[in-house]
N, C-alpha and C positions, 0 to 999 in steps of 0.2 A: 502631605504624603500621598503619592500616587497610588491609586487602588485599581486593581484589574477591573476593566469594564465588563459588563455582561456580554455574552457572546453576541456579536453583531453580524448581521447578514451582509457581509462584505468579504469577497475573496477574488476581486477582479471583476471587470465589467461583464465578462461573459457569464460568470456565475450569477451575478446580480440579475441578469435578464431572466434566469430561471425562477427567481424569487418573486417576480411580479404577479404571479397567479396566486390569489389568496387561498384557493383550494389546496394548492401544493404547499404553500408556506405554513398552513395549519398543522401539517404532519411533521412530527419531529421525534427523534429518539434520544434527544440530549439529556433526558432524565436518567440515562444509564449511569452517569456519575454526577456528583453534586456540582452546582454552579460554582465558579471561582469564588473562594471565600475572601473576606476581608481579613488579612493576616494580622496577627497580634503584634508583629514587629516588622520593621522595614530597614533595609540597608542597601547601599549602592556599591557596585564593584569599584567605583572610583575611591571609596574610602579604604580600600585594601591595596592601594598603590596602582590601581589600573589607570590607563590613559587611553582615551579614545581618539588617538591621532593617526591611526592606520599604520603606524610603524613600530610602536612599542609592543613587545610580546606580553600578553596579559594572562598567560596560562597560570602563573603562580598567584596572580590576584584573584582569579576565579576560584582556584583551589583553596586559598585562604578564606574567601567569603563563604564557600560551601562548608568548609570545616567549622567555621563559626556557627553557621546555621545548625549543623549537626550537633554541636555542643549544646545548642539551645533547643534541642528537639522537644524538651518538655514544656517549652513556652506555649501558652494558650494560643491556639489558632495558627501556629507555625510562623514562618518568616517569608517575606517577599524580598528577592534579590533584584534590584533595579539596575537595568542597563541603560544609561542615559544616551541621548543622541551623540553620534560619533561612530567611528569605525574602530572596533575593538578586536585587534588581531590576537589570535590565541591558538594554542595547540589544544588537544583533547582534554576535557575535564568531566568529572562525575557530578551528578546531582545527588541529593539526599531526600529523605522523606519529609513530608509536611512543609514543602517549600513551593513557592511560585517563582519561576524565572520570567521576569517581565521586561520586554523590549519596548522602550519608548518609541514614539514616532521619530524616524530618522536614526534609530540605533541599528548598527550592523555588527553582528558577531561574525568575524571573518577568519576562516581557517588559515593557518600558516601553510605555505607550500614547501616548507622544509620537511620532507617526508621522514627524515631520520629522527624527528622529534615526536613521531607518532608511536606510542607503545604498542606491543603485541598483546593480544588476549587469547585465551583458549578458544578452540573451535566450539561451536554450538553442539551439544550432545546429540541433538536430533539430526545433525548433518555429518558428524564424525570427522570433519576436516573443514578447512576453509572452503567457501563456496566456489572459489576460482582455482585455488591451488592447495596442495596438501599442506598440513601443518596448521599453525595458528593464523590469526588475521589481525589486521590493524584495528585498534579501538576506534569506535565512532567519535565524531567531534564532540557531541554531547551524549553522555552515556549514563546509565543507571542500572543497578542490579538489586533486586529484592526491596524495592521501594514501595511506599504507600502514600497516597495523597500528594500527587505531583501535578503542577500546572505549568505549562509553557505557553505563555500568552503575551498580550501587549497591544500595541497600537500599530500593528502591521509593520513592525520592524523586520529586519532580514537576517537570516542565518545563511551565510555565504560560504560554500565549501571550497571555492577556488579549485574546482576539480580538474582543470585542464592538464595539470602536471601528472595526475593519476591516469587520465584518459590516454595521454601520450605514452606512458609506461605500458599500459595495456596494449595499445596498438603496436608498440615496438617489441612486445613480449619480454619486457625487462622487469616485470613485477616480481618481487621475491615472495610476497604473500598476498592474500585476498585484500582488496581495497576496503577502505572504511566507509561506513554510512555517515550521513549527517546526524541522525538521531536514532539511537537504539536504546530501548528500555527492555530489560529482561526480568522475568519473575516479579512483575510489579502490578499493583492494583490501584484503582481509582486514579486514573490518569486523564488529564484533559490537555489537548494541544489545540490552540485556537488563535486566530488573528495574528499569524506569523507568515512571512514569506520564506520559503526554502529555495535556495538557488545554487545551481552548479555543484551538486553533490559528487564526490568521487565515485560513489557506487549507489546503492539504493538510498533514497532520501529518508523516509520515516519507516522504522522497523520495530513495531511492538512484537516481542517474541516471548512466549510463556506468560502472557499477561491476561488480566481480566478487568472488566469494567473500564473500558477505554473509550473516550470521545475524541474524535478529530474533526473539527468544524471550522469553517471559514478560513481555511488555509489556502495559500497559493504555492504551487511547486513549479519551478522553472528550470529547464536545462535544454541545451541545444538538441535537436532531433538526431544529430549524429554522435551524441555523447553515449558511450557504451554502457549499457546496463544501469542507467539512471532511473530505475523504477520510481514511481511517485510515492505510493504507500503500499507496503507489503505487510499484511496481517499474517502472523506466523504462529501456529500452535497457540492461539489465543481465543478467549471466549468473551461474550457479552461486549461486542465492539460496535461502535456507531461512527460512521463517516458521513458527513453532510456538508452541503453548501460550499464546495471548494472547486478551484480551477487548477488543472494540472496540464502542463505541457513539458514532456520529457523525452528521453531517448529510448525508452523501453515501455513495458506495460505501465499504464497509469495507476491502476489499482489491481493488486493481485492477492489472493488468499492462498496460503501455503501451510504445510504442517510436517516438514521433515523429509529427509532424503533417503530413500531405499531402506536398507537394513537398519540404519541408525534411527530413522524416523519410526520404523515399525517397532523397534525395541523401546524407544522413548515413549511412544504411544500416547501422545497428547494431541487431540484433534483441534481444529479451529471450528467453532460453532457459535451460533447465536450472533450472526453478523448482519448488520443493517447498513446499507449504503444508499444515500439519497442525494439527488440534485448535484450531480457532478458534471462539469463541463471540461472539455480538454481535447488535446491533439497529440499524436505521437506516431512513430513508425511501426509500433507493434500493437498490442491490444489496449482497448479502452478499459474493459473489465475482464479480468482473467481469474481462473482458478488453476493453480499449479505452476509449473509441472510438479513441484515437490509437494506431494500430498500423502506421504506414507503413513502419517498419523491419522488421516481422515479429515474430510471437510463436510460439514452438514449444517442444515438450517440457516441458509443464507438468503436474505431478501435484498434485492437490488432494484431500484426504480428511479425514474426521471433522470436519465442520462442523455447528454447532448454532446456527441463527439463529431469531430471533423478532421479530414485529412489523416485517416487512420490506416494502419496495416490491417487490423482485424477489429471489428466492433466488439464482439463477445468471443472469448476464447477459453474453452475448458480443455485442459491438457494433462495427460498423464502418460505412463509408459509401462510396458512389461517389466517386472522387477520392482515396481513401486509398492505394490500391495495397497493397503488402505482402501478408502472409499470416498466417493463424491456423491452426495445424495441430498435430496430436498433443497434444491437450488431454484429460486424463482427470480427471473430477470424480466422487468416489464417497463413500459413507457420509455422507449429508447428512440432517439433520433440520430441518424447517421448521415453525414454529408461528406461523401468521399471515403472509400475503403477498398482494399484489395478483396477482402472477404467480409461479408456481413456477419457471419457466424462460423466458428470452427469448434468442433468437439472431437478430439483426436486422442488415440491411444498409442501413439508412436512419437511422442515429443519429449525431448530433454535427455541429457546424458546421465551418467552414473558416477558416484563418488570414487569407486574403485572396482576391482574385479570380483569382490566378495559378494556382490548382490546375487540373488537367486532369480533368474529370468522367468522361472515358473510361478513366482509369486505375483499374481495378477490383481490389478485394482478392480473394484466394483464401481460402476457408474450407473446411477439409477435415479429416477424421479427428478428430472430436470425440465423446468417449464420456461419457455421463452415466449413472451406474448406482447402484443401491442408495440411492434417495432416498425418503424418507417425509415427507409433509407433511399438516398438518391446518389448518383454517380458511384454506384457499386459495381466492381468488375465481376466478381463471382459471388453468387448468392450464398453458398456455404458448402462446407465439407464436414460430414459427420462420419467418422471412421472409428469403429470400436475395435475390439480385440477378438480374434476368432474364438478363443476358448473363454472369453468373458464378454459376452455381447452387452453393449450399453442398452439399458432397457427403460421403459416408461419415459421416453423423451417426448416432449410435447412442443409443437410450434403452433401458436394461435394468433391470428391476425398479424402476420409478419409479411410486410410488403416492401420488397427491395427492387430498385430500378436502376438501370445503367444509363449512361449518357446516350448510348445507341442501343446495343443489345447487352444482355447480362448473361454470364455463364450460369449453367443450371446447377441445381443441388447435386452433390455427389455423396453417396452413402454406402456403407457396408458394415456388416456386423452390428447393426442397431435395430431396435424395435421401438415403436411408439405410435404417435398419432399426429396429424396435422390438420388444422382447420383454418380456412381462409388464408392461404399462403400464396404469395406471388414472388417469383415464378413458381410454377406447379411443383409440389414437393416430390421427393424421390419416393419410389414405391415402398421402400421399407417403412416409411412414416405415413403411408396412405391406408393402413389397415383400419377399417371401420370398427373392428373389435377392440381397438385400443384407444379410442378417442374419448371414452367416458371420463377419464381422469383429467382430460384437457378442459372440460367444462365445469369441473368441481371447484 
């Protein structure tokens, strides 16, 4: 009986390079959720009529297998659903509690490109509508709601969204509803995603929303850089989340922390908090690490360290807008290496649209206590833009030991409506961050 291996330090060659330093590798937050257990029962999707020939549609086989696991929910230790080597074509399916979805080496769960077979689900209450279009949204390929004790792991098998048909619909403006994610878990606790490759998602790849106690480790996320909105990992209104040792190359932000959209996120009122992100390598046309722009429920207590990004749009991007409300506070980003970016850093209060015309533009976000330290970058075009909101100045921003260089010259820092401090910054920081009276918190 195959058993899920311990979390291995493997997520692609680039991520592996980051793990060669013993000092870095000793730090981990994977104790947030329990290690993958040895389940009390085992079953294969092939036993439910599934065929891994790349042509047979296995949606019903996955549904039958998960239904059997759900009926056995009282079994000691839960159940492992084994996906053997092969290409398992399927439409969307749900997971259940106390289960492990285990992809063997050489196993591919491949999404059907028949968009008519994707069911619609309700919009998220913190968004009020689909993220792209009014109304509902397409269900994610792998989905779960209200689950506990769920593991998605294996031997670096692949979950392939075959997203090109969805990208084409987006580019041609023929989408009837918001595109689906590859993996979305809602209102779930004690979740581990590890040792899996996510490829060519129609929309965002991995989306835990309203979740707690989540570990995402040793994953690889791949999508073309011109694929629209294929964010790697979006943490949304969730707490106690750990992301480690992963490689992401996608068409939008690599990792983003969110918490709801304008009046809907404010009313829902669930922040993202207690987030730890370590040892991430990747590339993409937008941000390596981002907060926002949907932050109406609030984002706080985020620690991000040991990032290695190349060929980026923006290295670090914190973004919000008038009408968002909420807060962004107690964010620390450190030990960052950038090789090629339009901007090293952007913190901006005029980013992102609105779900409808019902938002209140006078409801302003609070951005405070953001520390960016120990950053080194080369081939950077513009050092950074830090632009607050006139009636809600971004405060207690700290840049410490931030060194950014261009291939020839580099554009200077541009700041307004911000206050804070800067220590040992190259190129010279903007005057708004040069106040000696506000550098004390930079050294604490």
